[in-house]
Z-matrix of the N, CA and C atoms (Angstrom, degrees):
N
C 1 1.612
C 2 1.626 1 102.57
N 3 1.222 2 112.85 1 117.45
C 4 1.390 3 122.22 2 173.80
C 5 1.551 4 112.16 3 -83.62
N 6 1.381 5 111.46 4 171.32
C 7 1.464 6 116.27 5 -172.81
C 8 1.522 7 111.02 6 -75.76
N 9 1.389 8 121.85 7 -24.06
C 10 1.496 9 121.26 8 171.21
C 11 1.402 10 115.78 9 -71.05
N 12 1.387 11 118.15 10 -37.68
C 13 1.385 12 115.68 11 175.36
C 14 1.462 13 117.32 12 -75.92
N 15 1.389 14 115.32 13 -21.96
C 16 1.532 15 118.21 14 171.14
C 17 1.484 16 107.53 15 -63.21
N 18 1.356 17 115.72 16 -48.27
C 19 1.541 18 121.96 17 -179.28
C 20 1.479 19 108.97 18 -54.49
N 21 1.289 20 120.05 19 -35.06
C 22 1.461 21 121.81 20 -167.57
C 23 1.605 22 108.33 21 -94.32
N 24 1.348 23 115.27 22 2.65
C 25 1.408 24 121.11 23 176.35
C 26 1.553 25 111.91 24 -61.95
N 27 1.169 26 117.48 25 134.69
C 28 1.622 27 118.21 26 -179.03
C 29 1.548 28 110.07 27 -106.99
N 30 1.270 29 111.31 28 134.20
C 31 1.412 30 123.32 29 177.59
C 32 1.609 31 103.13 30 -135.21
N 33 1.375 32 115.15 31 124.98
C 34 1.509 33 121.32 32 178.40
C 35 1.679 34 108.54 33 53.91
N 36 1.194 35 114.00 34 40.66
C 37 1.571 36 120.64 35 176.46
C 38 1.527 37 111.85 36 64.21
N 39 1.344 38 118.61 37 20.79
C 40 1.426 39 122.17 38 177.51
C 41 1.634 40 101.95 39 -132.31
N 42 1.395 41 113.15 40 139.51
C 43 1.419 42 119.84 41 177.76
C 44 1.610 43 109.58 42 -77.75
N 45 1.373 44 114.17 43 162.90
C 46 1.352 45 120.16 44 179.81
C 47 1.579 46 107.50 45 -63.19
N 48 1.333 47 114.60 46 -35.99
C 49 1.428 48 119.60 47 -174.87
C 50 1.606 49 106.31 48 -65.53
N 51 1.319 50 119.53 49 -36.58
C 52 1.533 51 121.26 50 177.44
C 53 1.466 52 107.92 51 -65.73
N 54 1.349 53 120.64 52 -35.55
C 55 1.526 54 117.85 53 -174.23
C 56 1.612 55 102.40 54 -77.45
N 57 1.199 56 122.10 55 -41.38
C 58 1.463 57 120.13 56 176.14
C 59 1.478 58 114.62 57 -62.00
N 60 1.308 59 120.98 58 -40.12
C 61 1.454 60 120.94 59 171.67
C 62 1.533 61 111.47 60 -60.15
N 63 1.255 62 115.08 61 -46.71
C 64 1.504 63 121.24 62 -179.50
C 65 1.588 64 108.42 63 -54.58
N 66 1.397 65 112.52 64 -52.19
C 67 1.472 66 116.64 65 177.33
C 68 1.536 67 114.84 66 -61.34
N 69 1.326 68 110.80 67 -38.06
C 70 1.553 69 116.48 68 -174.26
C 71 1.590 70 108.43 69 -70.39
N 72 1.329 71 120.37 70 -35.07
C 73 1.431 72 122.33 71 176.94
C 74 1.496 73 108.22 72 -67.30
N 75 1.227 74 118.34 73 -43.16
C 76 1.526 75 123.30 74 -176.25
C 77 1.581 76 106.90 75 -63.73
N 78 1.449 77 114.15 76 -48.00
C 79 1.443 78 117.39 77 -178.75
C 80 1.463 79 110.75 78 -61.22
N 81 1.336 80 117.90 79 -40.53
C 82 1.462 81 119.60 80 -176.04
C 83 1.614 82 108.72 81 -69.21
N 84 1.223 83 116.70 82 -40.60
C 85 1.470 84 120.78 83 172.65
C 86 1.562 85 112.91 84 -58.00
N 87 1.394 86 118.72 85 -41.26
C 88 1.427 87 123.66 86 178.66
C 89 1.519 88 106.60 87 -63.55
N 90 1.323 89 113.07 88 -47.73
C 91 1.505 90 116.58 89 -173.21
C 92 1.499 91 112.52 90 -67.84
N 93 1.329 92 118.94 91 -34.05
C 94 1.479 93 120.90 92 -173.58
C 95 1.445 94 116.22 93 -109.49
N 96 1.400 95 115.35 94 9.00
C 97 1.368 96 124.66 95 179.29
C 98 1.545 97 115.03 96 -58.89
N 99 1.295 98 113.46 97 -49.74
C 100 1.546 99 117.33 98 176.35
C 101 1.451 100 113.24 99 -67.35
N 102 1.224 101 122.24 100 -37.16
C 103 1.529 102 123.40 101 177.89
C 104 1.417 103 113.33 102 -62.94
N 105 1.375 104 113.03 103 -47.83
C 106 1.501 105 120.70 104 -178.95
C 107 1.526 106 112.09 105 -65.15
N 108 1.380 107 113.67 106 -49.60
C 109 1.445 108 118.14 107 176.97
C 110 1.522 109 113.46 108 -61.57
N 111 1.285 110 122.93 109 -30.05
C 112 1.501 111 123.75 110 173.27
C 113 1.503 112 107.20 111 -71.52
N 114 1.354 113 121.47 112 -44.15
C 115 1.339 114 123.05 113 -177.97
C 116 1.623 115 112.66 114 -68.71
N 117 1.388 116 113.76 115 -34.68
C 118 1.512 117 113.08 116 170.06
C 119 1.505 118 114.51 117 -70.79
N 120 1.446 119 119.43 118 -27.28
C 121 1.317 120 120.03 119 173.18
C 122 1.445 121 120.10 120 -65.33
N 123 1.395 122 112.18 121 -35.15
C 124 1.429 123 119.50 122 174.43
C 125 1.445 124 116.41 123 -72.10
N 126 1.337 125 114.03 124 -33.97
C 127 1.477 126 115.96 125 168.04
C 128 1.484 127 116.47 126 -60.87
N 129 1.310 128 117.11 127 -47.82
C 130 1.460 129 121.98 128 179.98
C 131 1.553 130 106.22 129 -60.98
N 132 1.398 131 118.14 130 -38.32
C 133 1.441 132 116.62 131 -176.23
C 134 1.494 133 110.72 132 -69.09
N 135 1.360 134 117.58 133 -31.34
C 136 1.508 135 117.70 134 178.37
C 137 1.487 136 106.78 135 -71.14
N 138 1.282 137 121.47 136 -32.06
C 139 1.541 138 118.37 137 -175.75
C 140 1.543 139 107.37 138 -75.77
N 141 1.358 140 120.52 139 -41.42
C 142 1.460 141 124.07 140 -171.14
C 143 1.549 142 121.87 141 -108.16
N 144 1.369 143 111.44 142 -24.52
C 145 1.408 144 115.09 143 -169.09
C 146 1.510 145 115.05 144 -120.25
N 147 1.353 146 114.84 145 5.20
C 148 1.453 147 118.41 146 -172.80
C 149 1.633 148 114.55 147 -58.06
N 150 1.424 149 110.93 148 -34.73
C 151 1.390 150 116.66 149 -170.63
C 152 1.599 151 105.41 150 -75.78
N 153 1.255 152 121.47 151 -23.70
C 154 1.433 153 124.71 152 -170.54
C 155 1.605 154 106.50 153 -95.21
N 156 1.309 155 113.22 154 105.04
C 157 1.547 156 112.72 155 177.71
C 158 1.554 157 117.33 156 -100.63
N 159 1.312 158 109.97 157 -3.46
C 160 1.501 159 113.31 158 -174.54
C 161 1.460 160 113.82 159 -75.03
N 162 1.520 161 115.37 160 -33.93
C 163 1.438 162 116.17 161 179.09
C 164 1.398 163 110.90 162 -86.73
N 165 1.418 164 121.15 163 -45.30
C 166 1.337 165 129.31 164 171.94
C 167 1.514 166 116.87 165 97.82
N 168 1.407 167 116.73 166 168.95
C 169 1.368 168 122.42 167 179.82
C 170 1.443 169 111.91 168 -74.70
N 171 1.302 170 121.93 169 -25.85
C 172 1.454 171 124.78 170 -175.88
C 173 1.616 172 105.67 171 -65.03
N 174 1.226 173 120.43 172 -47.50
C 175 1.591 174 123.44 173 178.90
C 176 1.440 175 105.61 174 -63.60
N 177 1.237 176 120.79 175 -41.51
C 178 1.409 177 121.74 176 -177.43
C 179 1.530 178 112.46 177 -63.23
N 180 1.318 179 114.66 178 -43.74
C 181 1.485 180 122.27 179 178.81
C 182 1.666 181 105.22 180 -69.11
N 183 1.224 182 122.92 181 -37.21
C 184 1.385 183 123.00 182 176.19
C 185 1.453 184 113.77 183 -61.48
N 186 1.335 185 114.05 184 -37.65
C 187 1.497 186 118.08 185 179.76
C 188 1.522 187 115.12 186 -79.41
N 189 1.380 188 119.52 187 -25.95
C 190 1.371 189 123.91 188 -166.63
C 191 1.535 190 112.07 189 -106.59
N 192 1.288 191 122.57 190 -23.09
C 193 1.587 192 124.35 191 -168.09
C 194 1.587 193 105.09 192 -64.80
N 195 1.252 194 122.02 193 -47.89
C 196 1.474 195 125.29 194 -173.68
C 197 1.595 196 109.24 195 -64.12
N 198 1.439 197 119.89 196 -51.11
C 199 1.452 198 114.91 197 -178.84
C 200 1.587 199 110.81 198 -69.22
N 201 1.319 200 115.92 199 -35.59
C 202 1.480 201 115.82 200 176.65
C 203 1.471 202 112.23 201 -63.60
N 204 1.412 203 118.22 202 -36.72
C 205 1.499 204 122.43 203 175.86
C 206 1.542 205 109.17 204 -63.77
N 207 1.166 206 119.25 205 -38.77
C 208 1.491 207 119.91 206 177.61
C 209 1.600 208 110.81 207 -64.11
N 210 1.284 209 114.43 208 -42.55
C 211 1.496 210 117.65 209 -177.59
C 212 1.517 211 107.23 210 -69.36
N 213 1.305 212 118.43 211 -37.22
C 214 1.496 213 121.05 212 178.35
C 215 1.457 214 109.57 213 -63.85
N 216 1.385 215 122.33 214 -46.23
C 217 1.461 216 123.64 215 177.33
C 218 1.437 217 113.88 216 -63.09
N 219 1.417 218 119.92 217 -33.99
C 220 1.396 219 120.68 218 176.38
C 221 1.525 220 110.36 219 -68.34
N 222 1.251 221 120.17 220 -32.32
C 223 1.478 222 125.41 221 176.76
C 224 1.593 223 111.42 222 -69.14
N 225 1.375 224 108.40 223 -45.32
C 226 1.530 225 117.50 224 176.18
C 227 1.500 226 107.63 225 -55.20
N 228 1.368 227 118.38 226 -49.80
C 229 1.550 228 119.17 227 -174.93
C 230 1.482 229 108.71 228 -64.66
N 231 1.305 230 117.41 229 -35.22
C 232 1.425 231 120.60 230 178.44
C 233 1.521 232 112.91 231 -60.85
N 234 1.349 233 112.76 232 -51.33
C 235 1.505 234 117.84 233 -175.21
C 236 1.586 235 106.62 234 -70.61
N 237 1.345 236 114.85 235 -34.68
C 238 1.547 237 111.67 236 178.59
C 239 1.454 238 117.10 237 -72.07
N 240 1.407 239 119.20 238 -21.55
C 241 1.388 240 122.58 239 171.91
C 242 1.523 241 117.26 240 -68.47
N 243 1.391 242 119.45 241 -13.60
C 244 1.408 243 121.58 242 169.56
C 245 1.422 244 114.22 243 -61.18
N 246 1.349 245 120.68 244 -29.51
C 247 1.396 246 127.57 245 -172.63
C 248 1.505 247 112.25 246 -73.70
N 249 1.327 248 118.77 247 -25.74
C 250 1.496 249 126.70 248 -175.69
C 251 1.533 250 113.37 249 -116.52
N 252 1.338 251 113.05 250 149.58
C 253 1.467 252 114.50 251 174.36
C 254 1.484 253 107.52 252 -133.86
N 255 1.265 254 113.50 253 155.31
C 256 1.450 255 121.63 254 -179.01
C 257 1.576 256 106.73 255 -73.36
N 258 1.294 257 116.88 256 125.20
C 259 1.476 258 117.26 257 170.42
C 260 1.465 259 119.18 258 -51.50
N 261 1.258 260 117.71 259 132.86
C 262 1.444 261 122.36 260 -173.96
C 263 1.617 262 106.44 261 -75.24
N 264 1.331 263 118.01 262 -16.96
C 265 1.442 264 120.80 263 178.94
C 266 1.542 265 109.04 264 -72.74
N 267 1.325 266 117.05 265 -17.86
C 268 1.518 267 114.35 266 176.92
C 269 1.498 268 117.29 267 -80.07
N 270 1.344 269 116.10 268 -8.84
C 271 1.439 270 124.35 269 179.55
C 272 1.546 271 116.47 270 50.82
N 273 1.246 272 113.53 271 45.01
C 274 1.430 273 118.07 272 178.97
C 275 1.523 274 110.00 273 -84.21
N 276 1.315 275 119.75 274 141.27
C 277 1.419 276 127.04 275 -178.24
C 278 1.447 277 108.31 276 -64.30
N 279 1.363 278 116.72 277 152.67
C 280 1.492 279 119.47 278 177.26
C 281 1.527 280 110.59 279 -69.98
N 282 1.353 281 122.24 280 160.16
C 283 1.464 282 118.21 281 -176.23
C 284 1.585 283 116.81 282 -61.50
N 285 1.311 284 113.43 283 -15.90
C 286 1.561 285 113.00 284 176.28
C 287 1.538 286 110.47 285 -77.97
N 288 1.230 287 118.38 286 -14.71
C 289 1.509 288 121.05 287 178.24
C 290 1.633 289 112.07 288 -103.29
N 291 1.328 290 117.27 289 157.31
C 292 1.394 291 116.93 290 177.87
C 293 1.485 292 113.90 291 -63.27
N 294 1.340 293 119.42 292 130.18
C 295 1.517 294 123.55 293 -176.18
C 296 1.515 295 110.21 294 165.98
N 297 1.320 296 111.17 295 -173.40
C 298 1.454 297 116.25 296 -177.56
C 299 1.490 298 116.27 297 -69.07
N 300 1.317 299 115.21 298 -30.03
C 301 1.448 300 119.85 299 175.06
C 302 1.503 301 109.19 300 -68.39
N 303 1.335 302 121.82 301 -42.47
C 304 1.429 303 120.89 302 174.57
C 305 1.431 304 115.15 303 -61.35
N 306 1.314 305 121.42 304 -38.80
C 307 1.460 306 125.33 305 -179.67
C 308 1.614 307 108.46 306 -67.05
N 309 1.413 308 114.28 307 -41.36
C 310 1.410 309 115.18 308 179.87
C 311 1.530 310 111.94 309 -70.57
N 312 1.315 311 119.75 310 -34.79
C 313 1.463 312 124.73 311 173.50
C 314 1.530 313 112.03 312 -63.24
N 315 1.330 314 116.35 313 -44.76
C 316 1.512 315 116.01 314 -179.31
C 317 1.480 316 110.50 315 -74.41
N 318 1.260 317 120.05 316 -32.58
C 319 1.552 318 123.19 317 178.63
C 320 1.587 319 107.77 318 -64.48
N 321 1.390 320 111.93 319 -43.81
C 322 1.460 321 113.44 320 172.32
C 323 1.428 322 119.32 321 -60.55
N 324 1.320 323 116.99 322 -41.44
C 325 1.486 324 122.31 323 175.91
C 326 1.547 325 111.50 324 -62.90
N 327 1.399 326 111.35 325 -40.88
C 328 1.494 327 117.05 326 176.81
C 329 1.617 328 113.08 327 -58.36
N 330 1.330 329 111.22 328 -45.80
C 331 1.500 330 118.09 329 -178.15
C 332 1.601 331 106.80 330 -66.12
N 333 1.309 332 116.92 331 -41.30
C 334 1.425 333 117.80 332 175.23
C 335 1.501 334 118.45 333 -53.04
N 336 1.397 335 113.45 334 -52.38
C 337 1.428 336 121.81 335 179.11
C 338 1.524 337 104.18 336 -67.12
N 339 1.214 338 123.39 337 -43.16
C 340 1.474 339 119.00 338 -178.85
C 341 1.640 340 111.28 339 -57.15
N 342 1.297 341 114.22 340 -43.03
C 343 1.481 342 119.78 341 -175.43
C 344 1.565 343 109.69 342 -65.03
N 345 1.294 344 114.09 343 -38.64
C 346 1.604 345 120.36 344 174.37
C 347 1.446 346 108.17 345 -62.95
N 348 1.362 347 115.86 346 -48.22
C 349 1.487 348 120.93 347 -175.42
C 350 1.613 349 110.24 348 -62.76
N 351 1.364 350 111.93 349 -38.55
C 352 1.548 351 116.91 350 178.98
C 353 1.595 352 106.13 351 -62.33
N 354 1.247 353 112.04 352 -49.75
C 355 1.610 354 113.82 353 -179.76
C 356 1.480 355 113.24 354 -56.58
N 357 1.280 356 116.45 355 -43.34
C 358 1.516 357 120.45 356 -179.24
C 359 1.582 358 111.48 357 -67.78
N 360 1.336 359 113.55 358 -35.57
C 361 1.511 360 122.08 359 177.10
C 362 1.607 361 109.84 360 -64.42
N 363 1.282 362 112.61 361 -45.49
C 364 1.488 363 120.52 362 179.90
C 365 1.542 364 110.08 363 -66.13
N 366 1.420 365 113.26 364 -37.35
C 367 1.486 366 115.70 365 174.18
C 368 1.579 367 114.82 366 -66.17
N 369 1.314 368 113.30 367 -35.24
C 370 1.433 369 118.76 368 175.87
C 371 1.544 370 110.02 369 -64.85
N 372 1.405 371 117.93 370 -43.31
C 373 1.412 372 128.07 371 174.90
C 374 1.588 373 108.91 372 -51.36
N 375 1.354 374 115.82 373 -48.38
C 376 1.385 375 118.27 374 -175.09
C 377 1.547 376 108.77 375 -67.39
N 378 1.247 377 117.95 376 -46.25
C 379 1.508 378 125.56 377 174.16
C 380 1.531 379 110.72 378 -52.12
N 381 1.315 380 114.79 379 -44.38
C 382 1.481 381 119.96 380 175.40
C 383 1.517 382 111.72 381 -62.38
N 384 1.378 383 118.47 382 -39.27
C 385 1.445 384 120.13 383 173.97
C 386 1.518 385 115.90 384 -59.56
N 387 1.333 386 112.58 385 -38.65
C 388 1.395 387 119.51 386 -178.57
C 389 1.479 388 111.50 387 -65.64
N 390 1.365 389 113.67 388 -50.93
C 391 1.408 390 126.62 389 177.11
C 392 1.493 391 111.65 390 -52.54
N 393 1.370 392 115.42 391 -54.63
C 394 1.486 393 118.60 392 176.87
C 395 1.499 394 113.82 393 -57.02
N 396 1.303 395 117.35 394 -39.60
C 397 1.394 396 118.27 395 175.71
C 398 1.578 397 114.96 396 -59.89
N 399 1.311 398 109.76 397 -46.24
C 400 1.511 399 114.44 398 179.85
C 401 1.587 400 111.76 399 -66.15
N 402 1.391 401 116.05 400 -34.15
C 403 1.435 402 118.42 401 176.92
C 404 1.557 403 113.34 402 -67.93
N 405 1.254 404 118.10 403 -28.34
C 406 1.439 405 122.76 404 175.25
C 407 1.518 406 114.11 405 -63.24
N 408 1.302 407 115.57 406 -25.08
C 409 1.527 408 123.79 407 -176.45
C 410 1.487 409 110.42 408 -87.51
N 411 1.286 410 117.03 409 -13.24
C 412 1.512 411 119.29 410 176.46
C 413 1.553 412 113.02 411 -93.85
N 414 1.261 413 113.63 412 157.75
C 415 1.535 414 119.66 413 -179.62
C 416 1.498 415 111.26 414 -76.34
N 417 1.280 416 123.30 415 -28.85
C 418 1.378 417 127.83 416 -173.97
C 419 1.595 418 105.95 417 -73.34
N 420 1.367 419 113.46 418 138.49
C 421 1.467 420 124.11 419 175.62
C 422 1.547 421 112.93 420 -91.97
N 423 1.383 422 113.80 421 -10.77
C 424 1.450 423 118.79 422 -173.60
C 425 1.605 424 107.99 423 -70.28
N 426 1.375 425 111.25 424 -38.31
C 427 1.547 426 111.48 425 -175.85
C 428 1.569 427 111.49 426 -74.96
N 429 1.343 428 112.25 427 -18.37
C 430 1.541 429 117.11 428 176.61
C 431 1.522 430 104.85 429 -67.84
N 432 1.359 431 117.13 430 -37.30
C 433 1.509 432 111.63 431 -176.73
C 434 1.537 433 111.36 432 -89.56
N 435 1.336 434 114.10 433 -26.22
C 436 1.510 435 117.98 434 -174.72
C 437 1.577 436 110.56 435 -73.84
N 438 1.242 437 118.79 436 -33.07
C 439 1.581 438 120.79 437 -177.86
C 440 1.404 439 111.16 438 -65.79
N 441 1.381 440 120.29 439 -48.56
C 442 1.587 441 116.55 440 175.50
C 443 1.468 442 113.76 441 -59.12
N 444 1.433 443 115.66 442 -36.55
C 445 1.546 444 114.11 443 179.60
C 446 1.542 445 107.74 444 -67.39
N 447 1.347 446 116.80 445 -43.42
C 448 1.502 447 116.21 446 -177.74
C 449 1.509 448 115.55 447 -60.77
N 450 1.445 449 111.45 448 -34.20
C 451 1.592 450 114.92 449 -178.29
C 452 1.497 451 106.68 450 -74.99
N 453 1.333 452 119.87 451 -40.43
C 454 1.500 453 121.11 452 176.14
C 455 1.474 454 109.82 453 -62.12
N 456 1.277 455 119.95 454 -43.52
C 457 1.479 456 118.35 455 177.38
C 458 1.547 457 114.71 456 -61.14
N 459 1.319 458 112.17 457 -43.56
C 460 1.534 459 116.75 458 173.56
C 461 1.421 460 112.82 459 -56.63
N 462 1.306 461 119.06 460 -39.88
C 463 1.462 462 123.05 461 -178.27
C 464 1.558 463 108.63 462 -70.43
N 465 1.279 464 118.72 463 -37.22
C 466 1.549 465 118.27 464 178.96
C 467 1.589 466 106.43 465 -69.42
N 468 1.361 467 118.19 466 -37.66
C 469 1.445 468 115.56 467 177.42
C 470 1.535 469 112.91 468 -63.25
N 471 1.340 470 112.08 469 -37.71
C 472 1.571 471 117.76 470 177.82
C 473 1.493 472 112.66 471 -63.16
N 474 1.366 473 113.98 472 -43.15
C 475 1.518 474 119.95 473 175.24
C 476 1.553 475 110.89 474 -54.45
N 477 1.296 476 112.62 475 -51.10
C 478 1.518 477 120.74 476 179.12
C 479 1.510 478 109.11 477 -54.05
N 480 1.349 479 116.34 478 -49.21
C 481 1.403 480 119.07 479 179.43
C 482 1.496 481 117.26 480 -59.51
N 483 1.294 482 111.22 481 -42.64
C 484 1.476 483 120.48 482 178.83
C 485 1.540 484 112.28 483 -66.95
N 486 1.275 485 117.53 484 -36.24
C 487 1.508 486 123.38 485 176.32
C 488 1.579 487 105.70 486 -66.39
N 489 1.355 488 117.62 487 -44.78
C 490 1.429 489 115.02 488 177.85
C 491 1.484 490 116.09 489 -67.95
N 492 1.338 491 115.83 490 -32.61
C 493 1.437 492 118.16 491 177.61
C 494 1.504 493 109.40 492 -70.48
N 495 1.362 494 120.47 493 -39.70
C 496 1.411 495 121.81 494 178.92
C 497 1.540 496 112.39 495 -60.49
N 498 1.404 497 110.46 496 -43.98
C 499 1.543 498 116.10 497 -174.57
C 500 1.532 499 107.89 498 -63.64
N 501 1.412 500 116.41 499 -41.13
C 502 1.380 501 118.92 500 -169.66
C 503 1.562 502 112.38 501 -79.70
N 504 1.365 503 114.20 502 -45.86
C 505 1.482 504 118.44 503 -177.87
C 506 1.456 505 118.45 504 -86.16
N 507 1.317 506 118.42 505 -32.41
C 508 1.479 507 119.19 506 -179.84
C 509 1.529 508 111.14 507 -93.92
N 510 1.309 509 119.93 508 -41.50
C 511 1.443 510 123.48 509 -177.23
C 512 1.488 511 114.51 510 -99.87
N 513 1.341 512 118.83 511 2.67
C 514 1.428 513 125.01 512 -177.54
C 515 1.532 514 118.96 513 48.85
N 516 1.344 515 115.41 514 41.26
C 517 1.390 516 123.08 515 -175.41
C 518 1.567 517 108.17 516 -91.43
N 519 1.378 518 116.77 517 130.04
C 520 1.484 519 116.26 518 -178.17
C 521 1.537 520 107.44 519 -74.89
N 522 1.472 521 115.39 520 100.86
C 523 1.427 522 116.61 521 -174.03
C 524 1.457 523 112.15 522 -75.29
N 525 1.303 524 118.52 523 -25.14
C 526 1.542 525 116.80 524 176.29
C 527 1.498 526 110.51 525 -66.59
N 528 1.290 527 125.19 526 -41.49
C 529 1.400 528 123.74 527 175.54
C 530 1.562 529 113.45 528 -65.43
N 531 1.282 530 111.49 529 -38.63
C 532 1.475 531 113.31 530 -177.69
C 533 1.566 532 109.24 531 -71.33
N 534 1.340 533 118.47 532 -32.66
C 535 1.485 534 121.17 533 172.55
C 536 1.394 535 114.41 534 -64.33
N 537 1.349 536 116.93 535 -38.74
C 538 1.391 537 125.37 536 -179.99
C 539 1.582 538 107.83 537 -65.94
N 540 1.301 539 115.09 538 -45.88
C 541 1.431 540 119.13 539 -177.51
C 542 1.599 541 112.02 540 -65.73
N 543 1.362 542 113.05 541 -39.08
C 544 1.432 543 121.89 542 173.12
C 545 1.583 544 108.35 543 -57.34
N 546 1.370 545 114.33 544 -45.91
C 547 1.527 546 115.02 545 -179.24
C 548 1.423 547 114.97 546 -63.55
N 549 1.298 548 116.27 547 -37.13
C 550 1.440 549 121.29 548 -176.87
C 551 1.595 550 110.40 549 -73.41
N 552 1.332 551 113.08 550 -38.28
C 553 1.393 552 118.28 551 172.82
C 554 1.522 553 118.00 552 -67.66
N 555 1.364 554 113.43 553 -28.24
C 556 1.467 555 118.22 554 171.14
C 557 1.390 556 115.14 555 -73.69
N 558 1.356 557 115.43 556 -33.08
C 559 1.448 558 118.05 557 172.85
C 560 1.524 559 115.82 558 -64.57
N 561 1.364 560 110.06 559 -41.02
C 562 1.518 561 117.91 560 -179.24
C 563 1.540 562 109.00 561 -63.56
N 564 1.299 563 111.92 562 -41.90
C 565 1.508 564 113.70 563 -177.60
C 566 1.589 565 110.79 564 -68.32
N 567 1.355 566 112.60 565 -40.53
C 568 1.501 567 116.79 566 177.20
C 569 1.417 568 112.45 567 -60.60
N 570 1.352 569 120.63 568 -40.84
C 571 1.502 570 121.37 569 177.60
C 572 1.522 571 112.02 570 -71.78
N 573 1.352 572 121.77 571 -25.69
C 574 1.394 573 117.05 572 -177.45
C 575 1.515 574 106.10 573 -75.43
């Protein structure tokens, strides 16, 4: 048995070559995740934080590398999954019907939304650090108290937006009808 025939050997309707490509993409992603996430962090810093030198790129990297690494690994898993297919003999339902593939697809979507949300939250944290640093240089103590409140309020708004996004895109809930129902219920409670 030569190497080419070994690569063409089929297990569970996938060739050994497909399994090796799948594992190779994941290993490359794991090896280069830190480097790529640091590079992306530096790119984001150039776009948004270049004017602010007081906090610096080190703090920005510290905040951004883990969420960017998660996003990169989600992308790596997505691209690696192109090399494998679910065996038809397993009779799994397609992702549009209830079954294992639908659960995997929804979990993947949930992880993707979570990673984007985590990046945005870390970005808000960095903006908060900049604003807190600027507030310390002023004589007024009002902005020292107002900035943490504004940052927390922005985070609450972001959490609400993410919950709405998850409900509508991952779980296919009609958010408009739900919001209208909550509005009518709120009016009824207020009138009572």
